[in-house]
Jmol script that loads the backbone (N, CA, C; Angstrom):
load data "model"
ATOM      1  N   MET A   1    -117.144-130.615-111.758  1.00  0.00           N
ATOM      2  CA  MET A   1    -115.943-130.811-110.965  1.00  0.00           C
ATOM      3  C   MET A   1    -115.177-132.005-111.533  1.00  0.00           C
ATOM      4  N   ALA A   2    -113.854-131.930-111.491  1.00  0.00           N
ATOM      5  CA  ALA A   2    -113.007-132.983-112.047  1.00  0.00           C
ATOM      6  C   ALA A   2    -113.126-134.276-111.250  1.00  0.00           C
ATOM      7  N   GLU A   3    -112.915-135.367-111.954  1.00  0.00           N
ATOM      8  CA  GLU A   3    -112.910-136.681-111.316  1.00  0.00           C
ATOM      9  C   GLU A   3    -111.806-136.749-110.265  1.00  0.00           C
ATOM     10  N   VAL A   4    -112.073-137.450-109.180  1.00  0.00           N
ATOM     11  CA  VAL A   4    -111.074-137.714-108.148  1.00  0.00           C
ATOM     12  C   VAL A   4    -110.592-139.143-108.356  1.00  0.00           C
ATOM     13  N   VAL A   5    -109.277-139.305-108.423  1.00  0.00           N
ATOM     14  CA  VAL A   5    -108.694-140.631-108.602  1.00  0.00           C
ATOM     15  C   VAL A   5    -107.903-140.978-107.349  1.00  0.00           C
ATOM     16  N   VAL A   6    -108.243-142.122-106.758  1.00  0.00           N
ATOM     17  CA  VAL A   6    -107.529-142.636-105.591  1.00  0.00           C
ATOM     18  C   VAL A   6    -106.714-143.829-106.080  1.00  0.00           C
ATOM     19  N   THR A   7    -105.409-143.666-106.087  1.00  0.00           N
ATOM     20  CA  THR A   7    -104.503-144.696-106.580  1.00  0.00           C
ATOM     21  C   THR A   7    -103.935-145.462-105.399  1.00  0.00           C
ATOM     22  N   ILE A   8    -104.089-146.773-105.412  1.00  0.00           N
ATOM     23  CA  ILE A   8    -103.644-147.628-104.309  1.00  0.00           C
ATOM     24  C   ILE A   8    -102.535-148.547-104.811  1.00  0.00           C
ATOM     25  N   CYS A   9    -101.438-148.609-104.072  1.00  0.00           N
ATOM     26  CA  CYS A   9    -100.360-149.548-104.394  1.00  0.00           C
ATOM     27  C   CYS A   9    -100.786-150.939-103.916  1.00  0.00           C
ATOM     28  N   THR A  10    -101.049-151.824-104.860  1.00  0.00           N
ATOM     29  CA  THR A  10    -101.538-153.156-104.499  1.00  0.00           C
ATOM     30  C   THR A  10    -100.418-154.126-104.142  1.00  0.00           C
ATOM     31  N   THR A  11     -99.172-153.745-104.384  1.00  0.00           N
ATOM     32  CA  THR A  11     -98.057-154.640-104.040  1.00  0.00           C
ATOM     33  C   THR A  11     -97.430-154.312-102.690  1.00  0.00           C
ATOM     34  N   CYS A  12     -97.913-153.267-102.030  1.00  0.00           N
ATOM     35  CA  CYS A  12     -97.371-152.899-100.715  1.00  0.00           C
ATOM     36  C   CYS A  12     -97.462-154.073 -99.745  1.00  0.00           C
ATOM     37  N   ARG A  13     -96.379-154.312 -99.053  1.00  0.00           N
ATOM     38  CA  ARG A  13     -96.338-155.374 -98.046  1.00  0.00           C
ATOM     39  C   ARG A  13     -96.438-154.812 -96.634  1.00  0.00           C
ATOM     40  N   ALA A  14     -96.350-153.513 -96.495  1.00  0.00           N
ATOM     41  CA  ALA A  14     -96.460-152.859 -95.191  1.00  0.00           C
ATOM     42  C   ALA A  14     -95.490-153.450 -94.172  1.00  0.00           C
ATOM     43  N   GLY A  15     -94.270-153.723 -94.614  1.00  0.00           N
ATOM     44  CA  GLY A  15     -93.244-154.237 -93.726  1.00  0.00           C
ATOM     45  C   GLY A  15     -93.341-155.708 -93.406  1.00  0.00           C
ATOM     46  N   GLN A  16     -94.258-156.408 -94.031  1.00  0.00           N
ATOM     47  CA  GLN A  16     -94.413-157.842 -93.780  1.00  0.00           C
ATOM     48  C   GLN A  16     -93.428-158.633 -94.631  1.00  0.00           C
ATOM     49  N   PRO A  17     -93.103-159.862 -94.222  1.00  0.00           N
ATOM     50  CA  PRO A  17     -92.208-160.701 -95.019  1.00  0.00           C
ATOM     51  C   PRO A  17     -92.763-160.921 -96.428  1.00  0.00           C
ATOM     52  N   THR A  18     -91.908-161.328 -97.325  1.00  0.00           N
ATOM     53  CA  THR A  18     -92.281-161.467 -98.731  1.00  0.00           C
ATOM     54  C   THR A  18     -92.920-162.808 -99.075  1.00  0.00           C
ATOM     55  N   ASP A  19     -93.516-163.491 -98.113  1.00  0.00           N
ATOM     56  CA  ASP A  19     -94.175-164.759 -98.436  1.00  0.00           C
ATOM     57  C   ASP A  19     -95.405-164.496 -99.298  1.00  0.00           C
ATOM     58  N   ASP A  20     -95.840-165.489-100.008  1.00  0.00           N
ATOM     59  CA  ASP A  20     -96.968-165.330-100.920  1.00  0.00           C
ATOM     60  C   ASP A  20     -98.265-165.882-100.349  1.00  0.00           C
ATOM     61  N   GLU A  21     -98.366-166.016 -99.054  1.00  0.00           N
ATOM     62  CA  GLU A  21     -99.586-166.534 -98.443  1.00  0.00           C
ATOM     63  C   GLU A  21    -100.596-165.405 -98.262  1.00  0.00           C
ATOM     64  N   GLY A  22    -101.688-165.497 -98.976  1.00  0.00           N
ATOM     65  CA  GLY A  22    -102.741-164.492 -98.866  1.00  0.00           C
ATOM     66  C   GLY A  22    -102.399-163.218 -99.597  1.00  0.00           C
ATOM     67  N   PRO A  23    -103.386-162.350 -99.765  1.00  0.00           N
ATOM     68  CA  PRO A  23    -103.156-161.086-100.464  1.00  0.00           C
ATOM     69  C   PRO A  23    -102.293-160.139 -99.622  1.00  0.00           C
ATOM     70  N   ARG A  24    -101.507-159.369-100.303  1.00  0.00           N
ATOM     71  CA  ARG A  24    -100.665-158.378 -99.623  1.00  0.00           C
ATOM     72  C   ARG A  24    -101.539-157.278 -99.017  1.00  0.00           C
ATOM     73  N   PRO A  25    -101.027-156.592 -97.999  1.00  0.00           N
ATOM     74  CA  PRO A  25    -101.809-155.529 -97.372  1.00  0.00           C
ATOM     75  C   PRO A  25    -102.290-154.463 -98.363  1.00  0.00           C
ATOM     76  N   GLY A  26    -101.478-154.101 -99.344  1.00  0.00           N
ATOM     77  CA  GLY A  26    -101.898-153.108-100.333  1.00  0.00           C
ATOM     78  C   GLY A  26    -103.095-153.580-101.143  1.00  0.00           C
ATOM     79  N   SER A  27    -103.076-154.831-101.507  1.00  0.00           N
ATOM     80  CA  SER A  27    -104.208-155.410-102.233  1.00  0.00           C
ATOM     81  C   SER A  27    -105.448-155.467-101.346  1.00  0.00           C
ATOM     82  N   ARG A  28    -105.251-155.789-100.076  1.00  0.00           N
ATOM     83  CA  ARG A  28    -106.380-155.816 -99.141  1.00  0.00           C
ATOM     84  C   ARG A  28    -106.977-154.420 -98.966  1.00  0.00           C
ATOM     85  N   LEU A  29    -106.114-153.396 -98.941  1.00  0.00           N
ATOM     86  CA  LEU A  29    -106.603-152.025 -98.828  1.00  0.00           C
ATOM     87  C   LEU A  29    -107.436-151.665-100.056  1.00  0.00           C
ATOM     88  N   TYR A  30    -106.943-152.007-101.232  1.00  0.00           N
ATOM     89  CA  TYR A  30    -107.699-151.734-102.455  1.00  0.00           C
ATOM     90  C   TYR A  30    -109.048-152.454-102.430  1.00  0.00           C
ATOM     91  N   GLN A  31    -109.056-153.718-102.053  1.00  0.00           N
ATOM     92  CA  GLN A  31    -110.303-154.483-102.005  1.00  0.00           C
ATOM     93  C   GLN A  31    -111.277-153.892-100.982  1.00  0.00           C
ATOM     94  N   ALA A  32    -110.752-153.494 -99.827  1.00  0.00           N
ATOM     95  CA  ALA A  32    -111.615-152.909 -98.794  1.00  0.00           C
ATOM     96  C   ALA A  32    -112.254-151.614 -99.293  1.00  0.00           C
ATOM     97  N   LEU A  33    -111.465-150.762 -99.944  1.00  0.00           N
ATOM     98  CA  LEU A  33    -112.012-149.502-100.452  1.00  0.00           C
ATOM     99  C   LEU A  33    -112.968-149.744-101.612  1.00  0.00           C
ATOM    100  N   SER A  34    -112.737-150.795-102.376  1.00  0.00           N
ATOM    101  CA  SER A  34    -113.638-151.138-103.485  1.00  0.00           C
ATOM    102  C   SER A  34    -115.033-151.487-102.981  1.00  0.00           C
ATOM    103  N   GLY A  35    -115.114-151.975-101.768  1.00  0.00           N
ATOM    104  CA  GLY A  35    -116.401-152.350-101.188  1.00  0.00           C
ATOM    105  C   GLY A  35    -117.115-151.217-100.480  1.00  0.00           C
ATOM    106  N   GLU A  36    -116.520-150.049-100.459  1.00  0.00           N
ATOM    107  CA  GLU A  36    -117.110-148.902 -99.766  1.00  0.00           C
ATOM    108  C   GLU A  36    -117.909-148.029-100.730  1.00  0.00           C
ATOM    109  N   GLU A  37    -118.869-147.305-100.192  1.00  0.00           N
ATOM    110  CA  GLU A  37    -119.622-146.352-100.994  1.00  0.00           C
ATOM    111  C   GLU A  37    -118.851-145.039-101.032  1.00  0.00           C
ATOM    112  N   LEU A  38    -118.279-144.750-102.178  1.00  0.00           N
ATOM    113  CA  LEU A  38    -117.494-143.532-102.357  1.00  0.00           C
ATOM    114  C   LEU A  38    -118.351-142.481-103.064  1.00  0.00           C
ATOM    115  N   PRO A  39    -117.996-141.217-102.911  1.00  0.00           N
ATOM    116  CA  PRO A  39    -118.776-140.160-103.562  1.00  0.00           C
ATOM    117  C   PRO A  39    -118.786-140.328-105.089  1.00  0.00           C
ATOM    118  N   GLU A  40    -119.827-139.798-105.701  1.00  0.00           N
ATOM    119  CA  GLU A  40    -119.900-139.805-107.158  1.00  0.00           C
ATOM    120  C   GLU A  40    -118.683-139.073-107.720  1.00  0.00           C
ATOM    121  N   GLY A  41    -118.111-139.603-108.780  1.00  0.00           N
ATOM    122  CA  GLY A  41    -116.954-138.978-109.410  1.00  0.00           C
ATOM    123  C   GLY A  41    -115.625-139.427-108.835  1.00  0.00           C
ATOM    124  N   VAL A  42    -115.630-140.375-107.898  1.00  0.00           N
ATOM    125  CA  VAL A  42    -114.391-140.908-107.328  1.00  0.00           C
ATOM    126  C   VAL A  42    -114.126-142.271-107.955  1.00  0.00           C
ATOM    127  N   ARG A  43    -112.907-142.434-108.452  1.00  0.00           N
ATOM    128  CA  ARG A  43    -112.517-143.696-109.084  1.00  0.00           C
ATOM    129  C   ARG A  43    -111.305-144.271-108.362  1.00  0.00           C
ATOM    130  N   LEU A  44    -111.361-145.551-108.024  1.00  0.00           N
ATOM    131  CA  LEU A  44    -110.209-146.246-107.452  1.00  0.00           C
ATOM    132  C   LEU A  44    -109.367-146.801-108.587  1.00  0.00           C
ATOM    133  N   ARG A  45    -108.062-146.711-108.425  1.00  0.00           N
ATOM    134  CA  ARG A  45    -107.140-147.180-109.456  1.00  0.00           C
ATOM    135  C   ARG A  45    -106.034-147.996-108.797  1.00  0.00           C
ATOM    136  N   PRO A  46    -105.958-149.293-109.082  1.00  0.00           N
ATOM    137  CA  PRO A  46    -104.865-150.093-108.531  1.00  0.00           C
ATOM    138  C   PRO A  46    -103.613-149.947-109.396  1.00  0.00           C
ATOM    139  N   VAL A  47    -102.461-149.876-108.749  1.00  0.00           N
ATOM    140  CA  VAL A  47    -101.175-149.895-109.457  1.00  0.00           C
ATOM    141  C   VAL A  47    -100.254-150.861-108.731  1.00  0.00           C
ATOM    142  N   GLU A  48     -99.223-151.303-109.417  1.00  0.00           N
ATOM    143  CA  GLU A  48     -98.341-152.303-108.823  1.00  0.00           C
ATOM    144  C   GLU A  48     -97.242-151.727-107.959  1.00  0.00           C
ATOM    145  N   CYS A  49     -96.885-150.464-108.101  1.00  0.00           N
ATOM    146  CA  CYS A  49     -95.855-149.920-107.217  1.00  0.00           C
ATOM    147  C   CYS A  49     -95.895-148.404-107.229  1.00  0.00           C
ATOM    148  N   LEU A  50     -95.851-147.813-106.053  1.00  0.00           N
ATOM    149  CA  LEU A  50     -95.732-146.362-105.913  1.00  0.00           C
ATOM    150  C   LEU A  50     -94.361-145.965-105.378  1.00  0.00           C
ATOM    151  N   SER A  51     -93.459-146.936-105.212  1.00  0.00           N
ATOM    152  CA  SER A  51     -92.102-146.682-104.704  1.00  0.00           C
ATOM    153  C   SER A  51     -92.106-145.979-103.351  1.00  0.00           C
ATOM    154  N   ALA A  52     -93.052-146.333-102.505  1.00  0.00           N
ATOM    155  CA  ALA A  52     -93.110-145.810-101.144  1.00  0.00           C
ATOM    156  C   ALA A  52     -93.059-146.989-100.171  1.00  0.00           C
ATOM    157  N   CYS A  53     -92.222-147.968-100.482  1.00  0.00           N
ATOM    158  CA  CYS A  53     -92.200-149.241 -99.760  1.00  0.00           C
ATOM    159  C   CYS A  53     -92.013-149.095 -98.253  1.00  0.00           C
ATOM    160  N   LYS A  54     -91.218-148.155 -97.827  1.00  0.00           N
ATOM    161  CA  LYS A  54     -91.002-147.983 -96.396  1.00  0.00           C
ATOM    162  C   LYS A  54     -92.197-147.343 -95.705  1.00  0.00           C
ATOM    163  N   ARG A  55     -93.178-146.871 -96.487  1.00  0.00           N
ATOM    164  CA  ARG A  55     -94.364-146.228 -95.934  1.00  0.00           C
ATOM    165  C   ARG A  55     -95.652-146.935 -96.364  1.00  0.00           C
ATOM    166  N   GLY A  56     -95.542-148.198 -96.799  1.00  0.00           N
ATOM    167  CA  GLY A  56     -96.727-148.943 -97.254  1.00  0.00           C
ATOM    168  C   GLY A  56     -97.612-149.318 -96.089  1.00  0.00           C
ATOM    169  N   CYS A  57     -98.845-149.378 -96.360  1.00  0.00           N
ATOM    170  CA  CYS A  57     -99.612-149.243 -97.596  1.00  0.00           C
ATOM    171  C   CYS A  57     -99.678-147.764 -97.980  1.00  0.00           C
ATOM    172  N   SER A  58     -99.481-147.520 -99.284  1.00  0.00           N
ATOM    173  CA  SER A  58     -99.471-146.140 -99.745  1.00  0.00           C
ATOM    174  C   SER A  58    -100.568-145.903-100.775  1.00  0.00           C
ATOM    175  N   MET A  59    -100.931-144.623-100.894  1.00  0.00           N
ATOM    176  CA  MET A  59    -101.996-144.244-101.814  1.00  0.00           C
ATOM    177  C   MET A  59    -101.845-142.788-102.215  1.00  0.00           C
ATOM    178  N   ILE A  60    -102.459-142.438-103.344  1.00  0.00           N
ATOM    179  CA  ILE A  60    -102.473-141.066-103.843  1.00  0.00           C
ATOM    180  C   ILE A  60    -103.925-140.635-103.988  1.00  0.00           C
ATOM    181  N   VAL A  61    -104.211-139.403-103.603  1.00  0.00           N
ATOM    182  CA  VAL A  61    -105.527-138.818-103.824  1.00  0.00           C
ATOM    183  C   VAL A  61    -105.305-137.590-104.704  1.00  0.00           C
ATOM    184  N   ALA A  62    -105.877-137.628-105.917  1.00  0.00           N
ATOM    185  CA  ALA A  62    -105.670-136.555-106.893  1.00  0.00           C
ATOM    186  C   ALA A  62    -106.984-136.191-107.556  1.00  0.00           C
ATOM    187  N   GLY A  63    -107.098-134.931-107.962  1.00  0.00           N
ATOM    188  CA  GLY A  63    -108.351-134.480-108.554  1.00  0.00           C
ATOM    189  C   GLY A  63    -108.187-133.575-109.748  1.00  0.00           C
ATOM    190  N   GLY A  64    -107.203-133.785-110.554  1.00  0.00           N
ATOM    191  CA  GLY A  64    -107.063-132.980-111.756  1.00  0.00           C
ATOM    192  C   GLY A  64    -106.072-131.852-111.587  1.00  0.00           C
ATOM    193  N   PRO A  65    -105.842-131.107-112.678  1.00  0.00           N
ATOM    194  CA  PRO A  65    -104.773-130.103-112.688  1.00  0.00           C
ATOM    195  C   PRO A  65    -105.019-128.885-111.803  1.00  0.00           C
ATOM    196  N   ASP A  66    -106.257-128.690-111.339  1.00  0.00           N
ATOM    197  CA  ASP A  66    -106.562-127.517-110.519  1.00  0.00           C
ATOM    198  C   ASP A  66    -106.623-127.815-109.022  1.00  0.00           C
ATOM    199  N   ARG A  67    -106.325-129.050-108.645  1.00  0.00           N
ATOM    200  CA  ARG A  67    -106.379-129.430-107.227  1.00  0.00           C
ATOM    201  C   ARG A  67    -105.009-129.881-106.728  1.00  0.00           C
ATOM    202  N   TRP A  68    -104.829-129.730-105.433  1.00  0.00           N
ATOM    203  CA  TRP A  68    -103.663-130.303-104.776  1.00  0.00           C
ATOM    204  C   TRP A  68    -103.779-131.825-104.830  1.00  0.00           C
ATOM    205  N   THR A  69    -102.644-132.505-104.886  1.00  0.00           N
ATOM    206  CA  THR A  69    -102.558-133.963-104.870  1.00  0.00           C
ATOM    207  C   THR A  69    -101.845-134.366-103.591  1.00  0.00           C
ATOM    208  N   TYR A  70    -102.289-135.468-102.980  1.00  0.00           N
ATOM    209  CA  TYR A  70    -101.706-135.933-101.719  1.00  0.00           C
ATOM    210  C   TYR A  70    -101.220-137.367-101.849  1.00  0.00           C
ATOM    211  N   ILE A  71    -100.102-137.646-101.208  1.00  0.00           N
ATOM    212  CA  ILE A  71     -99.576-139.004-101.110  1.00  0.00           C
ATOM    213  C   ILE A  71     -99.585-139.370 -99.631  1.00  0.00           C
ATOM    214  N   TYR A  72    -100.198-140.511 -99.326  1.00  0.00           N
ATOM    215  CA  TYR A  72    -100.309-140.974 -97.946  1.00  0.00           C
ATOM    216  C   TYR A  72     -99.651-142.335 -97.798  1.00  0.00           C
ATOM    217  N   GLY A  73     -99.148-142.601 -96.602  1.00  0.00           N
ATOM    218  CA  GLY A  73     -98.529-143.890 -96.327  1.00  0.00           C
ATOM    219  C   GLY A  73     -98.923-144.420 -94.967  1.00  0.00           C
ATOM    220  N   ASP A  74     -98.453-145.623 -94.688  1.00  0.00           N
ATOM    221  CA  ASP A  74     -98.707-146.290 -93.407  1.00  0.00           C
ATOM    222  C   ASP A  74    -100.197-146.533 -93.177  1.00  0.00           C
ATOM    223  N   MET A  75    -100.929-146.767 -94.263  1.00  0.00           N
ATOM    224  CA  MET A  75    -102.359-147.037 -94.157  1.00  0.00           C
ATOM    225  C   MET A  75    -102.578-148.507 -93.818  1.00  0.00           C
ATOM    226  N   ASP A  76    -103.417-148.764 -92.861  1.00  0.00           N
ATOM    227  CA  ASP A  76    -103.700-150.125 -92.415  1.00  0.00           C
ATOM    228  C   ASP A  76    -105.070-150.553 -92.939  1.00  0.00           C
ATOM    229  N   PRO A  77    -105.125-151.595 -93.774  1.00  0.00           N
ATOM    230  CA  PRO A  77    -106.419-152.006 -94.330  1.00  0.00           C
ATOM    231  C   PRO A  77    -107.396-152.533 -93.287  1.00  0.00           C
ATOM    232  N   ASP A  78    -106.904-152.878 -92.111  1.00  0.00           N
ATOM    233  CA  ASP A  78    -107.780-153.384 -91.053  1.00  0.00           C
ATOM    234  C   ASP A  78    -108.289-152.283 -90.127  1.00  0.00           C
ATOM    235  N   LEU A  79    -107.624-151.126 -90.132  1.00  0.00           N
ATOM    236  CA  LEU A  79    -107.980-150.058 -89.189  1.00  0.00           C
ATOM    237  C   LEU A  79    -108.442-148.750 -89.826  1.00  0.00           C
ATOM    238  N   HIS A  80    -107.913-148.403 -90.975  1.00  0.00           N
ATOM    239  CA  HIS A  80    -108.058-147.042 -91.480  1.00  0.00           C
ATOM    240  C   HIS A  80    -109.118-146.818 -92.556  1.00  0.00           C
ATOM    241  N   VAL A  81    -109.762-147.853 -93.033  1.00  0.00           N
ATOM    242  CA  VAL A  81    -110.693-147.686 -94.156  1.00  0.00           C
ATOM    243  C   VAL A  81    -111.776-146.636 -93.876  1.00  0.00           C
ATOM    244  N   PRO A  82    -112.452-146.646 -92.722  1.00  0.00           N
ATOM    245  CA  PRO A  82    -113.471-145.606 -92.491  1.00  0.00           C
ATOM    246  C   PRO A  82    -112.896-144.184 -92.543  1.00  0.00           C
ATOM    247  N   GLN A  83    -111.713-143.979 -91.983  1.00  0.00           N
ATOM    248  CA  GLN A  83    -111.091-142.651 -92.022  1.00  0.00           C
ATOM    249  C   GLN A  83    -110.668-142.280 -93.439  1.00  0.00           C
ATOM    250  N   ILE A  84    -110.172-143.258 -94.196  1.00  0.00           N
ATOM    251  CA  ILE A  84    -109.782-142.985 -95.578  1.00  0.00           C
ATOM    252  C   ILE A  84    -111.004-142.559 -96.385  1.00  0.00           C
ATOM    253  N   VAL A  85    -112.113-143.250 -96.220  1.00  0.00           N
ATOM    254  CA  VAL A  85    -113.349-142.894 -96.929  1.00  0.00           C
ATOM    255  C   VAL A  85    -113.782-141.481 -96.539  1.00  0.00           C
ATOM    256  N   ASP A  86    -113.719-141.146 -95.256  1.00  0.00           N
ATOM    257  CA  ASP A  86    -114.061-139.793 -94.814  1.00  0.00           C
ATOM    258  C   ASP A  86    -113.143-138.758 -95.468  1.00  0.00           C
ATOM    259  N   GLY A  87    -111.859-139.069 -95.544  1.00  0.00           N
ATOM    260  CA  GLY A  87    -110.902-138.150 -96.162  1.00  0.00           C
ATOM    261  C   GLY A  87    -111.147-137.975 -97.647  1.00  0.00           C
ATOM    262  N   ILE A  88    -111.472-139.063 -98.327  1.00  0.00           N
ATOM    263  CA  ILE A  88    -111.783-138.980 -99.755  1.00  0.00           C
ATOM    264  C   ILE A  88    -113.033-138.130 -99.962  1.00  0.00           C
ATOM    265  N   ARG A  89    -114.036-138.336 -99.119  1.00  0.00           N
ATOM    266  CA  ARG A  89    -115.271-137.544 -99.210  1.00  0.00           C
ATOM    267  C   ARG A  89    -114.977-136.046 -99.037  1.00  0.00           C
ATOM    268  N   ALA A  90    -114.171-135.730 -98.042  1.00  0.00           N
ATOM    269  CA  ALA A  90    -113.835-134.321 -97.788  1.00  0.00           C
ATOM    270  C   ALA A  90    -113.071-133.733 -98.965  1.00  0.00           C
ATOM    271  N   TYR A  91    -112.106-134.469 -99.490  1.00  0.00           N
ATOM    272  CA  TYR A  91    -111.315-134.005-100.636  1.00  0.00           C
ATOM    273  C   TYR A  91    -112.211-133.804-101.854  1.00  0.00           C
ATOM    274  N   ALA A  92    -113.074-134.768-102.127  1.00  0.00           N
ATOM    275  CA  ALA A  92    -113.962-134.693-103.293  1.00  0.00           C
ATOM    276  C   ALA A  92    -114.901-133.494-103.207  1.00  0.00           C
ATOM    277  N   GLY A  93    -115.177-133.028-102.007  1.00  0.00           N
ATOM    278  CA  GLY A  93    -116.073-131.895-101.820  1.00  0.00           C
ATOM    279  C   GLY A  93    -115.421-130.540-101.981  1.00  0.00           C
ATOM    280  N   THR A  94    -114.144-130.511-102.324  1.00  0.00           N
ATOM    281  CA  THR A  94    -113.433-129.244-102.484  1.00  0.00           C
ATOM    282  C   THR A  94    -113.230-128.920-103.959  1.00  0.00           C
ATOM    283  N   GLU A  95    -113.021-127.651-104.236  1.00  0.00           N
ATOM    284  CA  GLU A  95    -112.676-127.208-105.592  1.00  0.00           C
ATOM    285  C   GLU A  95    -111.178-127.305-105.832  1.00  0.00           C
ATOM    286  N   ASP A  96    -110.383-127.102-104.760  1.00  0.00           N
ATOM    287  CA  ASP A  96    -108.932-127.023-104.915  1.00  0.00           C
ATOM    288  C   ASP A  96    -108.162-128.150-104.232  1.00  0.00           C
ATOM    289  N   GLY A  97    -108.860-129.045-103.561  1.00  0.00           N
ATOM    290  CA  GLY A  97    -108.193-130.148-102.880  1.00  0.00           C
ATOM    291  C   GLY A  97    -107.697-129.807-101.486  1.00  0.00           C
ATOM    292  N   LEU A  98    -107.924-128.594-101.045  1.00  0.00           N
ATOM    293  CA  LEU A  98    -107.467-128.185 -99.717  1.00  0.00           C
ATOM    294  C   LEU A  98    -108.601-128.340 -98.706  1.00  0.00           C
ATOM    295  N   VAL A  99    -108.485-129.362 -97.899  1.00  0.00           N
ATOM    296  CA  VAL A  99    -109.438-129.593 -96.814  1.00  0.00           C
ATOM    297  C   VAL A  99    -108.832-128.957 -95.561  1.00  0.00           C
ATOM    298  N   PRO A 100    -109.575-128.119 -94.856  1.00  0.00           N
ATOM    299  CA  PRO A 100    -109.018-127.505 -93.637  1.00  0.00           C
ATOM    300  C   PRO A 100    -108.450-128.580 -92.691  1.00  0.00           C
ATOM    301  N   TRP A 101    -107.320-128.264 -92.086  1.00  0.00           N
ATOM    302  CA  TRP A 101    -106.561-129.212 -91.258  1.00  0.00           C
ATOM    303  C   TRP A 101    -107.444-129.952 -90.263  1.00  0.00           C
ATOM    304  N   ARG A 102    -108.236-129.247 -89.507  1.00  0.00           N
ATOM    305  CA  ARG A 102    -109.059-129.860 -88.462  1.00  0.00           C
ATOM    306  C   ARG A 102    -110.192-130.715 -89.010  1.00  0.00           C
ATOM    307  N   GLU A 103    -110.512-130.565 -90.285  1.00  0.00           N
ATOM    308  CA  GLU A 103    -111.569-131.352 -90.902  1.00  0.00           C
ATOM    309  C   GLU A 103    -111.044-132.631 -91.560  1.00  0.00           C
ATOM    310  N   ARG A 104    -109.734-132.788 -91.600  1.00  0.00           N
ATOM    311  CA  ARG A 104    -109.136-133.997 -92.175  1.00  0.00           C
ATOM    312  C   ARG A 104    -109.141-135.118 -91.134  1.00  0.00           C
ATOM    313  N   PRO A 105    -109.402-136.353 -91.576  1.00  0.00           N
ATOM    314  CA  PRO A 105    -109.285-137.469 -90.629  1.00  0.00           C
ATOM    315  C   PRO A 105    -107.846-137.561 -90.115  1.00  0.00           C
ATOM    316  N   GLU A 106    -107.700-138.120 -88.932  1.00  0.00           N
ATOM    317  CA  GLU A 106    -106.381-138.211 -88.307  1.00  0.00           C
ATOM    318  C   GLU A 106    -105.345-138.860 -89.213  1.00  0.00           C
ATOM    319  N   VAL A 107    -105.701-139.942 -89.913  1.00  0.00           N
ATOM    320  CA  VAL A 107    -104.701-140.599 -90.772  1.00  0.00           C
ATOM    321  C   VAL A 107    -104.269-139.698 -91.918  1.00  0.00           C
ATOM    322  N   PHE A 108    -105.121-138.793 -92.374  1.00  0.00           N
ATOM    323  CA  PHE A 108    -104.722-137.871 -93.434  1.00  0.00           C
ATOM    324  C   PHE A 108    -103.871-136.730 -92.886  1.00  0.00           C
ATOM    325  N   ARG A 109    -104.041-136.395 -91.616  1.00  0.00           N
ATOM    326  CA  ARG A 109    -103.201-135.360 -91.005  1.00  0.00           C
ATOM    327  C   ARG A 109    -101.825-135.902 -90.660  1.00  0.00           C
ATOM    328  N   LYS A 110    -101.771-137.111 -90.118  1.00  0.00           N
ATOM    329  CA  LYS A 110    -100.520-137.632 -89.558  1.00  0.00           C
ATOM    330  C   LYS A 110     -99.719-138.514 -90.507  1.00  0.00           C
ATOM    331  N   GLN A 111    -100.327-139.007 -91.567  1.00  0.00           N
ATOM    332  CA  GLN A 111     -99.628-139.983 -92.401  1.00  0.00           C
ATOM    333  C   GLN A 111     -99.432-139.503 -93.836  1.00  0.00           C
ATOM    334  N   SER A 112     -99.397-138.193 -93.977  1.00  0.00           N
ATOM    335  CA  SER A 112     -99.137-137.602 -95.283  1.00  0.00           C
ATOM    336  C   SER A 112     -97.642-137.707 -95.591  1.00  0.00           C
ATOM    337  N   ILE A 113     -97.335-138.190 -96.774  1.00  0.00           N
ATOM    338  CA  ILE A 113     -95.940-138.256 -97.229  1.00  0.00           C
ATOM    339  C   ILE A 113     -95.588-136.961 -97.963  1.00  0.00           C
ATOM    340  N   ALA A 114     -96.507-136.514 -98.816  1.00  0.00           N
ATOM    341  CA  ALA A 114     -96.258-135.290 -99.595  1.00  0.00           C
ATOM    342  C   ALA A 114     -97.578-134.712-100.084  1.00  0.00           C
ATOM    343  N   ARG A 115     -97.539-133.419-100.369  1.00  0.00           N
ATOM    344  CA  ARG A 115     -98.657-132.801-101.069  1.00  0.00           C
ATOM    345  C   ARG A 115     -98.043-132.050-102.246  1.00  0.00           C
ATOM    346  N   ILE A 116     -98.701-132.167-103.375  1.00  0.00           N
ATOM    347  CA  ILE A 116     -98.174-131.638-104.623  1.00  0.00           C
ATOM    348  C   ILE A 116     -99.123-130.548-105.107  1.00  0.00           C
ATOM    349  N   PRO A 117     -98.595-129.358-105.412  1.00  0.00           N
ATOM    350  CA  PRO A 117     -99.468-128.259-105.809  1.00  0.00           C
ATOM    351  C   PRO A 117    -100.124-128.498-107.166  1.00  0.00           C
ATOM    352  N   PRO A 118    -101.213-127.769-107.423  1.00  0.00           N
ATOM    353  CA  PRO A 118    -101.845-127.863-108.730  1.00  0.00           C
ATOM    354  C   PRO A 118    -100.881-127.473-109.844  1.00  0.00           C
ATOM    355  N   GLN A 119    -101.145-127.978-111.034  1.00  0.00           N
ATOM    356  CA  GLN A 119    -100.326-127.608-112.180  1.00  0.00           C
ATOM    357  C   GLN A 119    -100.629-126.164-112.555  1.00  0.00           C
ATOM    358  N   GLU A 120     -99.661-125.499-113.103  1.00  0.00           N
ATOM    359  CA  GLU A 120     -99.878-124.105-113.524  1.00  0.00           C
ATOM    360  C   GLU A 120    -100.274-124.050-114.979  1.00  0.00           C
TER     361      GLU A 120
END
end "model"
wireframe off; spacefill off
backbone 0.3
color backbone group
């Protein structure tokens, strides 16, 4: 099965002021997920901008050319990490990236920005 890549925008401010005190929420989300036990074959990838500033913290879950790709926003590093890990686990367990609606964690059902079909 193809590697799953979870891309996290580390510069997301999640609507907070632009002061430089402490790590930004996007960076905190990346650090929190880095400390979690993720399924084998899942790689976290930090990037500096996903251009989803109005929906930060944002992230992408992708699994190669044969799977659907998802973009999520409004992720809270203090509240959503367990649900995000559950969602990544469910996604990683699929061949095509399609997790049945009722099996997706609430944040993956309600905070999806876009889903992108597999490449042809």
